[in-house]
C-alpha positions as CSV (number, residue, x, y, z in Angstrom):
1,M,-19.8,-20.1,-31.4
2,E,-22.0,-19.9,-34.5
3,N,-24.5,-22.4,-33.0
4,A,-24.7,-20.4,-29.7
5,I,-25.4,-17.2,-31.7
6,L,-28.0,-18.8,-33.8
7,A,-29.7,-20.4,-30.8
8,K,-29.7,-17.0,-29.0
9,L,-31.1,-15.2,-32.0
10,D,-33.8,-17.9,-32.4
11,F,-34.7,-17.7,-28.7
12,D,-34.9,-13.9,-28.8
13,K,-37.3,-14.1,-31.8
14,A,-35.0,-12.7,-34.4
15,Q,-36.4,-12.9,-37.9
16,D,-35.1,-14.3,-41.2
17,I,-31.8,-15.6,-39.7
18,V,-29.1,-16.4,-42.3
19,L,-25.7,-18.1,-41.7
20,I,-23.2,-17.4,-44.4
21,D,-20.1,-19.6,-44.4
22,L,-17.1,-17.5,-45.3
23,R,-14.4,-20.1,-45.0
24,G,-12.3,-20.1,-48.1
25,K,-14.2,-17.0,-49.4
26,S,-12.9,-14.3,-47.2
27,P,-9.9,-13.8,-44.9
28,M,-11.9,-11.4,-42.6
29,S,-14.0,-14.0,-40.8
30,D,-15.2,-17.7,-40.8
31,A,-18.9,-16.9,-40.8
32,M,-21.4,-14.1,-41.1
33,I,-24.8,-14.1,-39.5
34,V,-27.6,-11.8,-40.7
35,A,-30.9,-11.4,-38.9
36,S,-33.7,-8.9,-38.5
37,G,-35.4,-7.4,-35.5
38,R,-39.0,-6.1,-35.6
39,S,-38.1,-2.6,-34.4
40,H,-35.3,-0.4,-33.2
41,R,-35.9,-1.6,-29.7
42,H,-35.8,-5.3,-30.8
43,V,-32.6,-4.8,-32.7
44,G,-31.0,-3.2,-29.7
45,A,-32.2,-6.0,-27.4
46,L,-30.8,-8.6,-29.8
47,A,-27.4,-6.8,-29.9
48,D,-27.4,-6.5,-26.1
49,H,-28.1,-10.2,-25.6
50,L,-25.4,-11.2,-28.0
51,L,-22.9,-8.9,-26.3
52,R,-23.7,-10.7,-23.0
53,L,-23.3,-14.1,-24.8
54,F,-19.9,-13.0,-26.2
55,K,-18.8,-11.9,-22.7
56,E,-19.9,-15.2,-21.2
57,Q,-17.9,-17.0,-23.8
58,G,-14.8,-15.0,-23.0
59,L,-15.0,-12.7,-26.0
60,G,-14.8,-9.3,-24.3
61,K,-13.3,-7.4,-27.2
62,V,-16.2,-7.5,-29.6
63,K,-16.4,-4.5,-31.9
64,V,-19.8,-2.9,-32.1
65,E,-21.1,-0.3,-34.6
66,G,-24.6,1.1,-35.0
67,L,-25.7,1.6,-31.4
68,P,-27.7,3.5,-30.2
69,H,-29.7,4.1,-33.5
70,C,-30.3,0.4,-34.0
71,D,-31.2,0.5,-37.7
72,W,-28.2,-1.7,-38.5
73,V,-26.0,-3.1,-35.7
74,L,-22.7,-4.8,-36.5
75,L,-21.0,-7.1,-34.0
76,D,-17.5,-8.2,-35.0
77,A,-16.3,-11.1,-32.8
78,G,-13.4,-12.0,-35.1
79,D,-14.3,-15.4,-36.3
80,V,-18.0,-14.5,-36.6
81,I,-19.6,-11.2,-37.7
82,V,-23.2,-10.5,-36.9
83,H,-25.4,-8.0,-38.8
84,L,-28.7,-7.1,-37.1
85,F,-31.2,-5.0,-39.1
86,R,-34.6,-3.5,-39.1
87,P,-36.4,-5.2,-42.0
88,E,-36.6,-2.2,-44.3
89,V,-33.0,-1.3,-43.7
90,R,-32.0,-4.9,-44.5
91,T,-34.0,-4.9,-47.7
92,F,-32.4,-1.6,-48.8
93,Y,-28.8,-2.8,-48.2
94,N,-29.4,-6.5,-49.2
95,I,-26.0,-7.6,-48.0
96,E,-26.8,-11.3,-48.6
97,K,-26.7,-10.6,-52.3
98,I,-23.0,-9.7,-52.0
99,W,-22.4,-13.3,-50.9
100,A,-25.0,-14.7,-53.4
101,V,-27.0,-16.2,-50.6
102,D,-30.2,-17.9,-51.8
103,S,-33.1,-19.3,-49.9
104,A,-31.4,-22.8,-49.8
105,H,-28.8,-21.3,-47.4
106,R,-31.3,-19.9,-44.9
107,G,-31.6,-21.4,-41.5
108,A,-34.2,-24.2,-41.4
109,G,-37.1,-23.4,-39.2
110,R,-36.0,-19.8,-38.4
111,N,-38.3,-16.9,-39.3
């Protein structure tokens, strides 16, 4: 599922995509994906496209927070949690720092 999400975000031109492996670090999920959209509209479109992907994959019970404002949208699919931000909101909250993610963990070739 993680690879499908990353591919969809990349295809939809999400920015600064980060995959955080939570296996052995947290019981809440196996992975967290953080990405940015260029605007409210872009963040909303990214969330909508991921919800469609989850439905196609048979994950109809995804929890969603942050719509319709689209500053920060959280998609909780159980094994994978996705955070979508506008860049300035992402900088303010800096959730990657919670998990001590440095640039070596960032997705290769994803902007």
